[in-house]
N, C-alpha and C positions, 0 to 999 in steps of 0.2 A: 504494500500500500504506500501511497505517496503523502507528502506533507506540503500543505499549502498555507501561505501567509497572505491573508486578505487585508487590504487597506482601503478604507472608504472615507470620503469627506463626511463629516458628522452632520448630515442633513438628510431628511427622510427620502428625498428624491434620488439620493445616491446609495442609501442603505437598502431600501426596499427591493430593488431589482436583484440585489445580491443574495437575499435571504433564500429564495427557492433553489438557487444554484448551490449555495453552501450546504443546504439541507440535503440535496442530492449527493454531493460529495461525501458528506459524513455518513449518509445511509449506505454508501458503497464501501465504507470502511476506511476512508482516507482521514488523516488527521488534519484539522483545520484550526489555525489560530487567526483571530480577527481583530485587527487594530483599528479602532475608531473611537467616537465620543462616548462619554459615560451615559448619556441619555439613552443610548441604544444597546446597553448591556443586555437587557431582557430579550431584545430581538436576536442578538448574537447567540445567546445561550439557547434560545428556543430552536435555533437552526442546528444545534449540535456542536457548534464551534466553541473554542476557548476564547473568552473575551480578554483583550489586551487594551488597557486604557491609554489614551494619549497623555503623555507627561511633558515632554519638551514642546511638542506641537500645540498650536492653539486649538483647544476644544471649544468651538463656538456653538456646540449644542448646549453649553451651559452659559446662559445669558450674562451672568455676572463676570464671566471671563472676557467678554468683549469690551474693549475700552469704550467708555460711555460717549466720548467725543466723536467716535467713528460715525455714529448715526447722523449727527448734525453735519459733519464734514461730507458724508456721502450725499445727503439730501441737497446740499448746495451745488452739487455737480450735475451735469446732464450729458447724455450721449456718450461719446468716446471717453470723455474725462471721467465719467462715473464708471464706465467699464474698466478703465485702467486702475481706478481706485479699488474696485472689487477684486480684480485679478491680483493686484499687488498685495493687498492686505489679507485676503482670505485664502489665496492659493499659492502665489509665488514665494512670498517671504517665508511662509511656514513650511514650504517644501524642504528647506534647509533643516528645520527642526524635525520634520518627519524622518529625514535621513538619520539624524542622531538617535531618534527612537528606534528606527529599523536596526541600527547597529547593535543596540542593546538587546532587542528582541532576538535577532539572529544569533547572538552569542548563547542564547538558551534554547533556541528552536532552529534546527538546521533545515530550513525549508527547501523543497525542490523547486518550487515556483512561487513567485510573487504575483498575486492577482489583485488588481486595483480597478476602481472606476476610472473613467477616461480622463478626469481632471486631477487625479491624485499624483502630482508630479514626483513626490518622494520615491515612489516605486521605480519610476523610470531612471531617476538619478542614482538610486541605490544599485540598480543593475549596472549602470555605467561605471560605478565605482568598484565593480567586481562581485556584485551580488548575484543571486540566482536569476534564471530567465524570468522575464516579466510579461504577463498577459494583461490585456485591457478588456474591461466590460464597458461598452458604450452606454452612457446614461442620457444621451440626447442624439440628435442626428449626427451623421458623420461630419467631423469638423476638418479633417486633414485634406490638403489640396488635391486637385485632380485636373487633368487637362481639359475635361469636358464641362467643367462647372465654374461659375463665378467665384470670387473670393468669399470665404465664409464670413457671415455677419451682415451682409448687405440685404439679405432676403430676396435675392433675385433668382428666378428659375433658370435652368440651363436652356441653351438653344443650339440647334444643329447648324445654324447658318454661319458662314465664314465671318460675316461682319460682326456678329455677336461674339465670336471667339476672339476677334481682335479687340472688341470692347472689353472682354474679360481680362485680356493681357494688360490693357491700359488701366483697368480698375485695380489689378494686382499691384501695379507699380504705385498707384496712388495710395492704396491702403497700406503698403509697406512704409510709405513716408508717414502717413497719419498715425500708424501704430508703432512708430519708432520708439516712443516712450516705454511701451510694454516690452519691446525687445531689450531696451536698456535695463529694465527691471530684471528680466530673466538673466541677462549677462552678469549683472552684479550678484545675483543669488548664486548662480553657478560658480562664480569665482570664489565664493566663500567655502565651497567644497573642493576647490582645486580642479573644477571641470572647465574645459575650454568652451568658448562661445560657439554653439552649434548653428548660429545664424537662423534659428527657427523662431517662429511666433508661438504663443501659448497654444493655439489651436492646431498647430502642425504636428504635435506629438503623436507618434504611431509606433506601437510595439513591433519590432521586427519578427516576433515569434507568433503572436496570436492577438487578434482583435475581434471581439464578439459584438455583432450589431443587434441591438434589441428591438428590431422591427422586422418587417418582411420586405422583399425587394420592391414590391409595388408602391411602397411609401417613400422609397429613397430614389434620388436622382441616379439614372444609369451612368456608369463610368466604364469606359473602354480600358482604362488603366487601373482597375481595381486590384490592389495588391493581393497576392495569393494567400496571405495569412489572415485576410478579412473574411469572416463567415457570418451569415445571417442566422439568428437563432429564434427570432420572434420575440414578442414582449414577455418578459418574466415577471410581470407586475400583478398577476392574478393570485394573490395570496388570500384565500378565503378567510373571512371572519367567522369563527365558530359560534360566538355568542354576541348578540346585539340587542340592546334594549331599544325597541322601536319607539319613536316619539308618538305623542298622542294623535297626531294628524296622519299617521302612516296609512290608514285606510283610504285617505283622500287620493292616493295613487291609483286606486281602482276606479278609473274614470275613462270615459270615452273621449275626453278632451286630450289635446296634445299636452305632454309633460315635458317641460324644458328644465334642464339642470344647468345652473350657472355657478362657476367656481373660479377662484383665483388661487395662485400658489402661495407658499409661505415666504416668498421674497418680494414680489410685487403685491403688497397687501392692501393698498388703499381701496376701500370698497367703492369710492366715488369714480374709480376708473371704469369698472365693468359691472359690478353687482348692482349698485343703485341705478345706473342707467338702464339695465335690463329690467329691473322691477318697474321702473317708470314707463319703459317702452311697452310692456305687456300688461299693464294693470287693468286695462279695459277689455282685454281679450278673453275668449273662452279657452284659456290656457292655464294650467297649473304650473307655477314657477317655483322650483326648489333651489335654494341657495345654500352653499356651504362656504365657510371662510377658511377652511384648511387649518384648523386649530388656532386661529386668531379669535380674539374676543368678538362676540356678536352682541354685546350689551347695547352699544350705540345704535346698531341696526334694529335690534328687537324693540328698543324704546321708541324708535321712529314710528311714524304713521304708516305702517306697512300696508300695501294693497291687500284686499281680501283674498286674492288668488295666490298670495305668496306664502311660502313656508321656508323658514330659515333655521339652520343649525350650525353649531361650531364645526362639527365633523360628521361625515356620513360615509360608511364603508361602501365603496363602489360596487362590491360584489352583491350587496343587498339592494342598493338603489337602482343601478343601471338597468336591470331587467325591466324596470317600469318606465324608462326614459325614452323619449322620441328624438330629442335634440340636445346636444351638449354645447353650451356656450363657455368658452375658455379663453384665458389670456395666453394660451400657447404652452402651458406646462406639459412637457413631453410625457410624463407619467400618465396624466389623465387622458391625453390624446390617444396614446396607445391602448389604454384600458378601454376607452370608449369604442375604439375600432374592434377590440376583441369581442364586444357585444354588438357590433354591426350598427353603431349609432353615428349619424353624420354630425359634423361639427361646424360651429361658427366661431371664428378665431379673431381675437383683437389683442395683440401684444407686440411691442417693439423694443423691449429691453432684454438684456442677457442673450440667451440663445433663441428667444421667442420669434424674432423675425424669420429665422430659418425654419422653425417648426411650422409657423403659420403659412409660410410660402409653400411648404410641402403639402399641407392640407388642401390648398387650392390646386396645386399642380397634380396631385394624385386623384383629384375629383371627389374626395370624400367630404368636402365642405367649402365654406366661403371664408375668405380672408378679408377683413375690414381694413387692414393696413393702417392701424392706429392703435394706440394704447388706451385712448379715451373716446370711444365711439359715442355719438349722439343717440338718444333714444330712437329717433327716426331711423337711423341706420340699422339699429338692431331689429326694430319692428319690421322693416322691409326685408332684412335677411331671413327672419323667421318666416315671414309670409312666402318668400321665394322657396324656402326649404319645404314648407308644408304643401305648396302647390306643385312642386317639381320633384318627382320621385327619383330623379337621377342620382341625387346625393345619397339617399338611403340605399339604393341599389348598389352603388359603388362601395359604400361602407360595408355592405353585406358581402360583397366580393372579397374585400380585404379580410373580413372576419373569417371567411372560408379558407383563405390563404393562411391566416394565422394559425388555424387549427392543424395545418400541415407541419407546423414547427413546434414540437415539444421542447420548449426553450431550456428547461433545466437539464433534461437528458442530453440534448445536443451540446450544451455548454460543458457538461461533465465529460462527455466523450472527447471533445476537442482538448480539454485540459488534461485528460489522461493520456492522449496521444502526445501532447507536449512533454509530459514527464517521461514517457517511454523513449521519445526520440532525442529529447534535450535540445531540440531546435525546430 
């Protein structure tokens, strides 16, 4: 049996897709240690892995460990400046500390493979410093560059025309200049570990051994130069909830009216961006609107004058709710997008921060929904999008096609098979 050392960013969107894969590995008899934030110790132990707490690295699953001034500093920034702040403070700077933790862990646990989420730089750098082979689990769309696609982050779909390929080359040159500050941050962090500047941007990182894509081919842009170590495994996000205390309104889901589920992720949390506009957009419609704030407080929303057709909760397990839902409105969080597709539900997307422009662009490109191309849609835009989706079956039919494709990808089993092959071959 083999030994795997898992590392994940201490945020639910990075931890949750790893859980079924680790469970599959431990059930096959492999030994797994999992290095992440304290908040997720129960998740780790439930998967059968040994929990290893972050000590040197920033554990931002514990709110009091985040410097209080960061919130104000971050909110004062917009666009690429905010992106650089996030990458530097939450990912790049602490990759150096992750490597220090890795060295301590590996002195006690001789791992055959390092397995990390795609943004966990410490695993890549530990491998460069002589550590074990390193495998990546993609927790969003594929970020690494390719000759057939525009630069990551712009939210532009690919095109087969020669003129647009020239456009993409020009955009690559422009983004390289714009993102020079991020490259400088990476160079400085690597120098602290004695690593040379590899001239890569943050999103260029790709394991030379194994990269697992957590969707199906129909959702991702086609690439003629897809590296051989990249494999689709489908979404590993369907971890069923065994017990769930249903809210008092739960029977309202048994309706002939359209059920719309609107949710934002734990990063872009302002309900004025999407949840409140959706409630306002649909308040006079024969539609049941269910809103979830993804573990953020609902007190302010619950105290507001909510429309009669609205139901709101702090958190709702998708495995319980989504079988009753007709349309999902999202700010582009990758986890909820893939989960919705697993249930064959079309999407309306409105998100332009973090990786969301790319996720939203793929929703439109793949035909499973509509992209509103904004973080703050007007109620009229949302209402028109819902009307279009109710009247036009093409989005639902396309989402159901992807649902059928997803069923052909048993994600945890496929991931474990690829990881076992890596330990057997060593390359």
